[in-house]
N, C-alpha and C positions, 0 to 999 in steps of 0.2 A: 125650207126649200130644198128640193131634191138636187138641184144643180144651180150653178151661178146664174143670176138673172142675165148677165152679159152673154151667156151661152145660148140663150133662147132666141127665137125669131123676134124681129121687131114688133110684129103683131102681138106676140105673147107678152113682150115687155110692156107695150102700151096697155094691153088688157090688164096686166098686173097693177099698173099705176092707176087705172081707171076703176078697178074693183073696189067694192065697199070695205074690203079688208084693210086694217090699219097699216099694213106694210106690203110693199115698199111705199114710202112716203116722200116727203119733201127732201129729207137729207139724201136719200138714195138718188132722187132726181138731180140734186145738185152735183153729186159725184158723176153721174152719167153725162150731164151737160158739160161739166169741166173736161171729162175724158174725151168727148167729141171735139171740144175746143183744142185739146192737145193733139188729137189726131189730125186736125186741119193744119195746125202749126207744123206737124211732122211732114205733111204733104208739101208745104211751102219750103221747108228745109230740104226735103228730098229733091225737089225740082232744081234747087240752087246748089245741090251737092254739098250741103252743110252737114257736118256730123250731128247726129240726133240721139245719141245714147241717153242723155239726160232726159229728153222728152219721153223716150220709151219707158224708162223707169217710172216717171211720174204717171204716165197713162196706166200702167199696170197697177200701180197703187190706188189710183182713182177707181179702176174697175173693181178691185177688191173692196173698196169702201162702199160700193153700191150695196152689196150684201151685208157688209159689216154694220152699216147704219140700220138696215132692217132688223138684223139680229139684236142690235143694241136696244132698239125700241121694243122688241118682243120681250126682252128681259125686264124692261120697265113695266110692261103690262102684266107679266107674270108676277112681279113683286107686288103690284097693286092688288092682285087677286089673293094674296096670302091671307090667311085667317087673322082676325083681330078681335076675337071674342074675349080674350083675357089681356091683362096688362103686359104680360110676357110676350104673347103673340103680337100685340100691337107694336111693342118695341122692336121685335124682330122684323116685322113688316116695314116699319119706318126705316130701319137700318138698310134693309134690302132695297127699298125704293131709292134711298140716297146713293147707295153703291151703284145701282143700275143707271140712275140719272147721271152720275159722273161719267160712266162709260158712254152713255148716249150723248154726252157733251163732248167727250174726247174724240169721237169719230168725226163729227162735222168740223171740229177744230182741226183735225188732220186734213180734211178736205180743203179748209181755208189755207193751210200751210202749202199744200200741193198746188192749189190754184195760184197762190201768190208766187210760188217758185216758177210756175209755168209762165206767169205774166212777166216775171223778170227775164226769163228766156225769150219771151216774145219781144221785149224791148231790144235785146241784143240781135235778134233775127231780123227785125223790121227793116233795118237799113241794108241788109245783105240779100234779101229774097228777090226773085224776079218779079217784074211788073205783072206778069200773067197770073201770079198767085197773091197779089196784094189784097184782092177782095176776100179770098179764102182766109188770109191771115187776119184781116179786119174782123171777119165773122168769128174767127177763133178767139180773138181778144174779147169780143162781146159775150161769147159763150162762157169763157173763163170768168169774166166779170160777173155774169149772172150766177154761175156756180158758186163763186166766192161770196157774193152778197146773200144768196140764199142760205148757204151754210152758216153765215154770220147770224142770220135771223134764227136759225135752229139753235145755235149755241146760246144766243141771248134768251130764247124761250126756256131752254133747259136750266140755265144759270138761275133763272127766277125761282125755280123749285128747290134749289140747294140751300142748305143751312150752314155749311162750312164756309165761313167768311173768308178765310185765307185762300181756300181753293177758288172761290168766286173771284177774289181780287187778282190772283195770278192769271187766271184764264181771261179775265176782262182786260188786264194789261197786255197780254199776248195778242188778244183780238185787236187792240189798238195799234200795236206794232205791225201786225200783219196787214191791217187796213191801210196803213201808210205805205208799206212795201207794195201792196197790190195797186194802190192808186198811182204810185210812181210808175209802175210797170205799164199799166194800161194807158196812162196819160201820155207817156213818152212813145209807146208803141203806136198809139193812134196818131200822134203828131207825125211820126216818121212815115207811117203808111199813107198819110194824106199827100206826101210830097214825092212818092215814088213815081 
């Protein structure tokens, strides 16, 4: 990609997601969805004059993850195209695929971390925002939840192709911890936003 997907027009972004090309795909969409959620949280915080430095950092990292995920999957595709005519070539190809799959797992895992962090922020903001932005904050929580769950789906799919049992175990354990953190964040934020 010549420039970041986030720097293109919305029409170009939607066309990129709709195209028959393999990237950008689901992981990039999760990062974009979560970034929009963070932007809406930032709006709610701004209206209430609540400091939002943490949210700005999360949003920028999610924006970077849009292209990072696409690049990671392109590496997987390139590794799968490596020659395998001899045993040596086949071994190199397998190693390249495994390495690329690790990176393609780590990017959506980072999206999960960021979305979980934003959902924790949402929980803290929910009781402090103005009633006029409660619906925006509720939509933000839904978008963050969708981004988180989608990234989890991508991580799970990639873990299924990895042979390093220790790597799979540690990432699976982290997914479990992040899922608990995210569920607490969105559950409490949704509860608080209902009573504003």
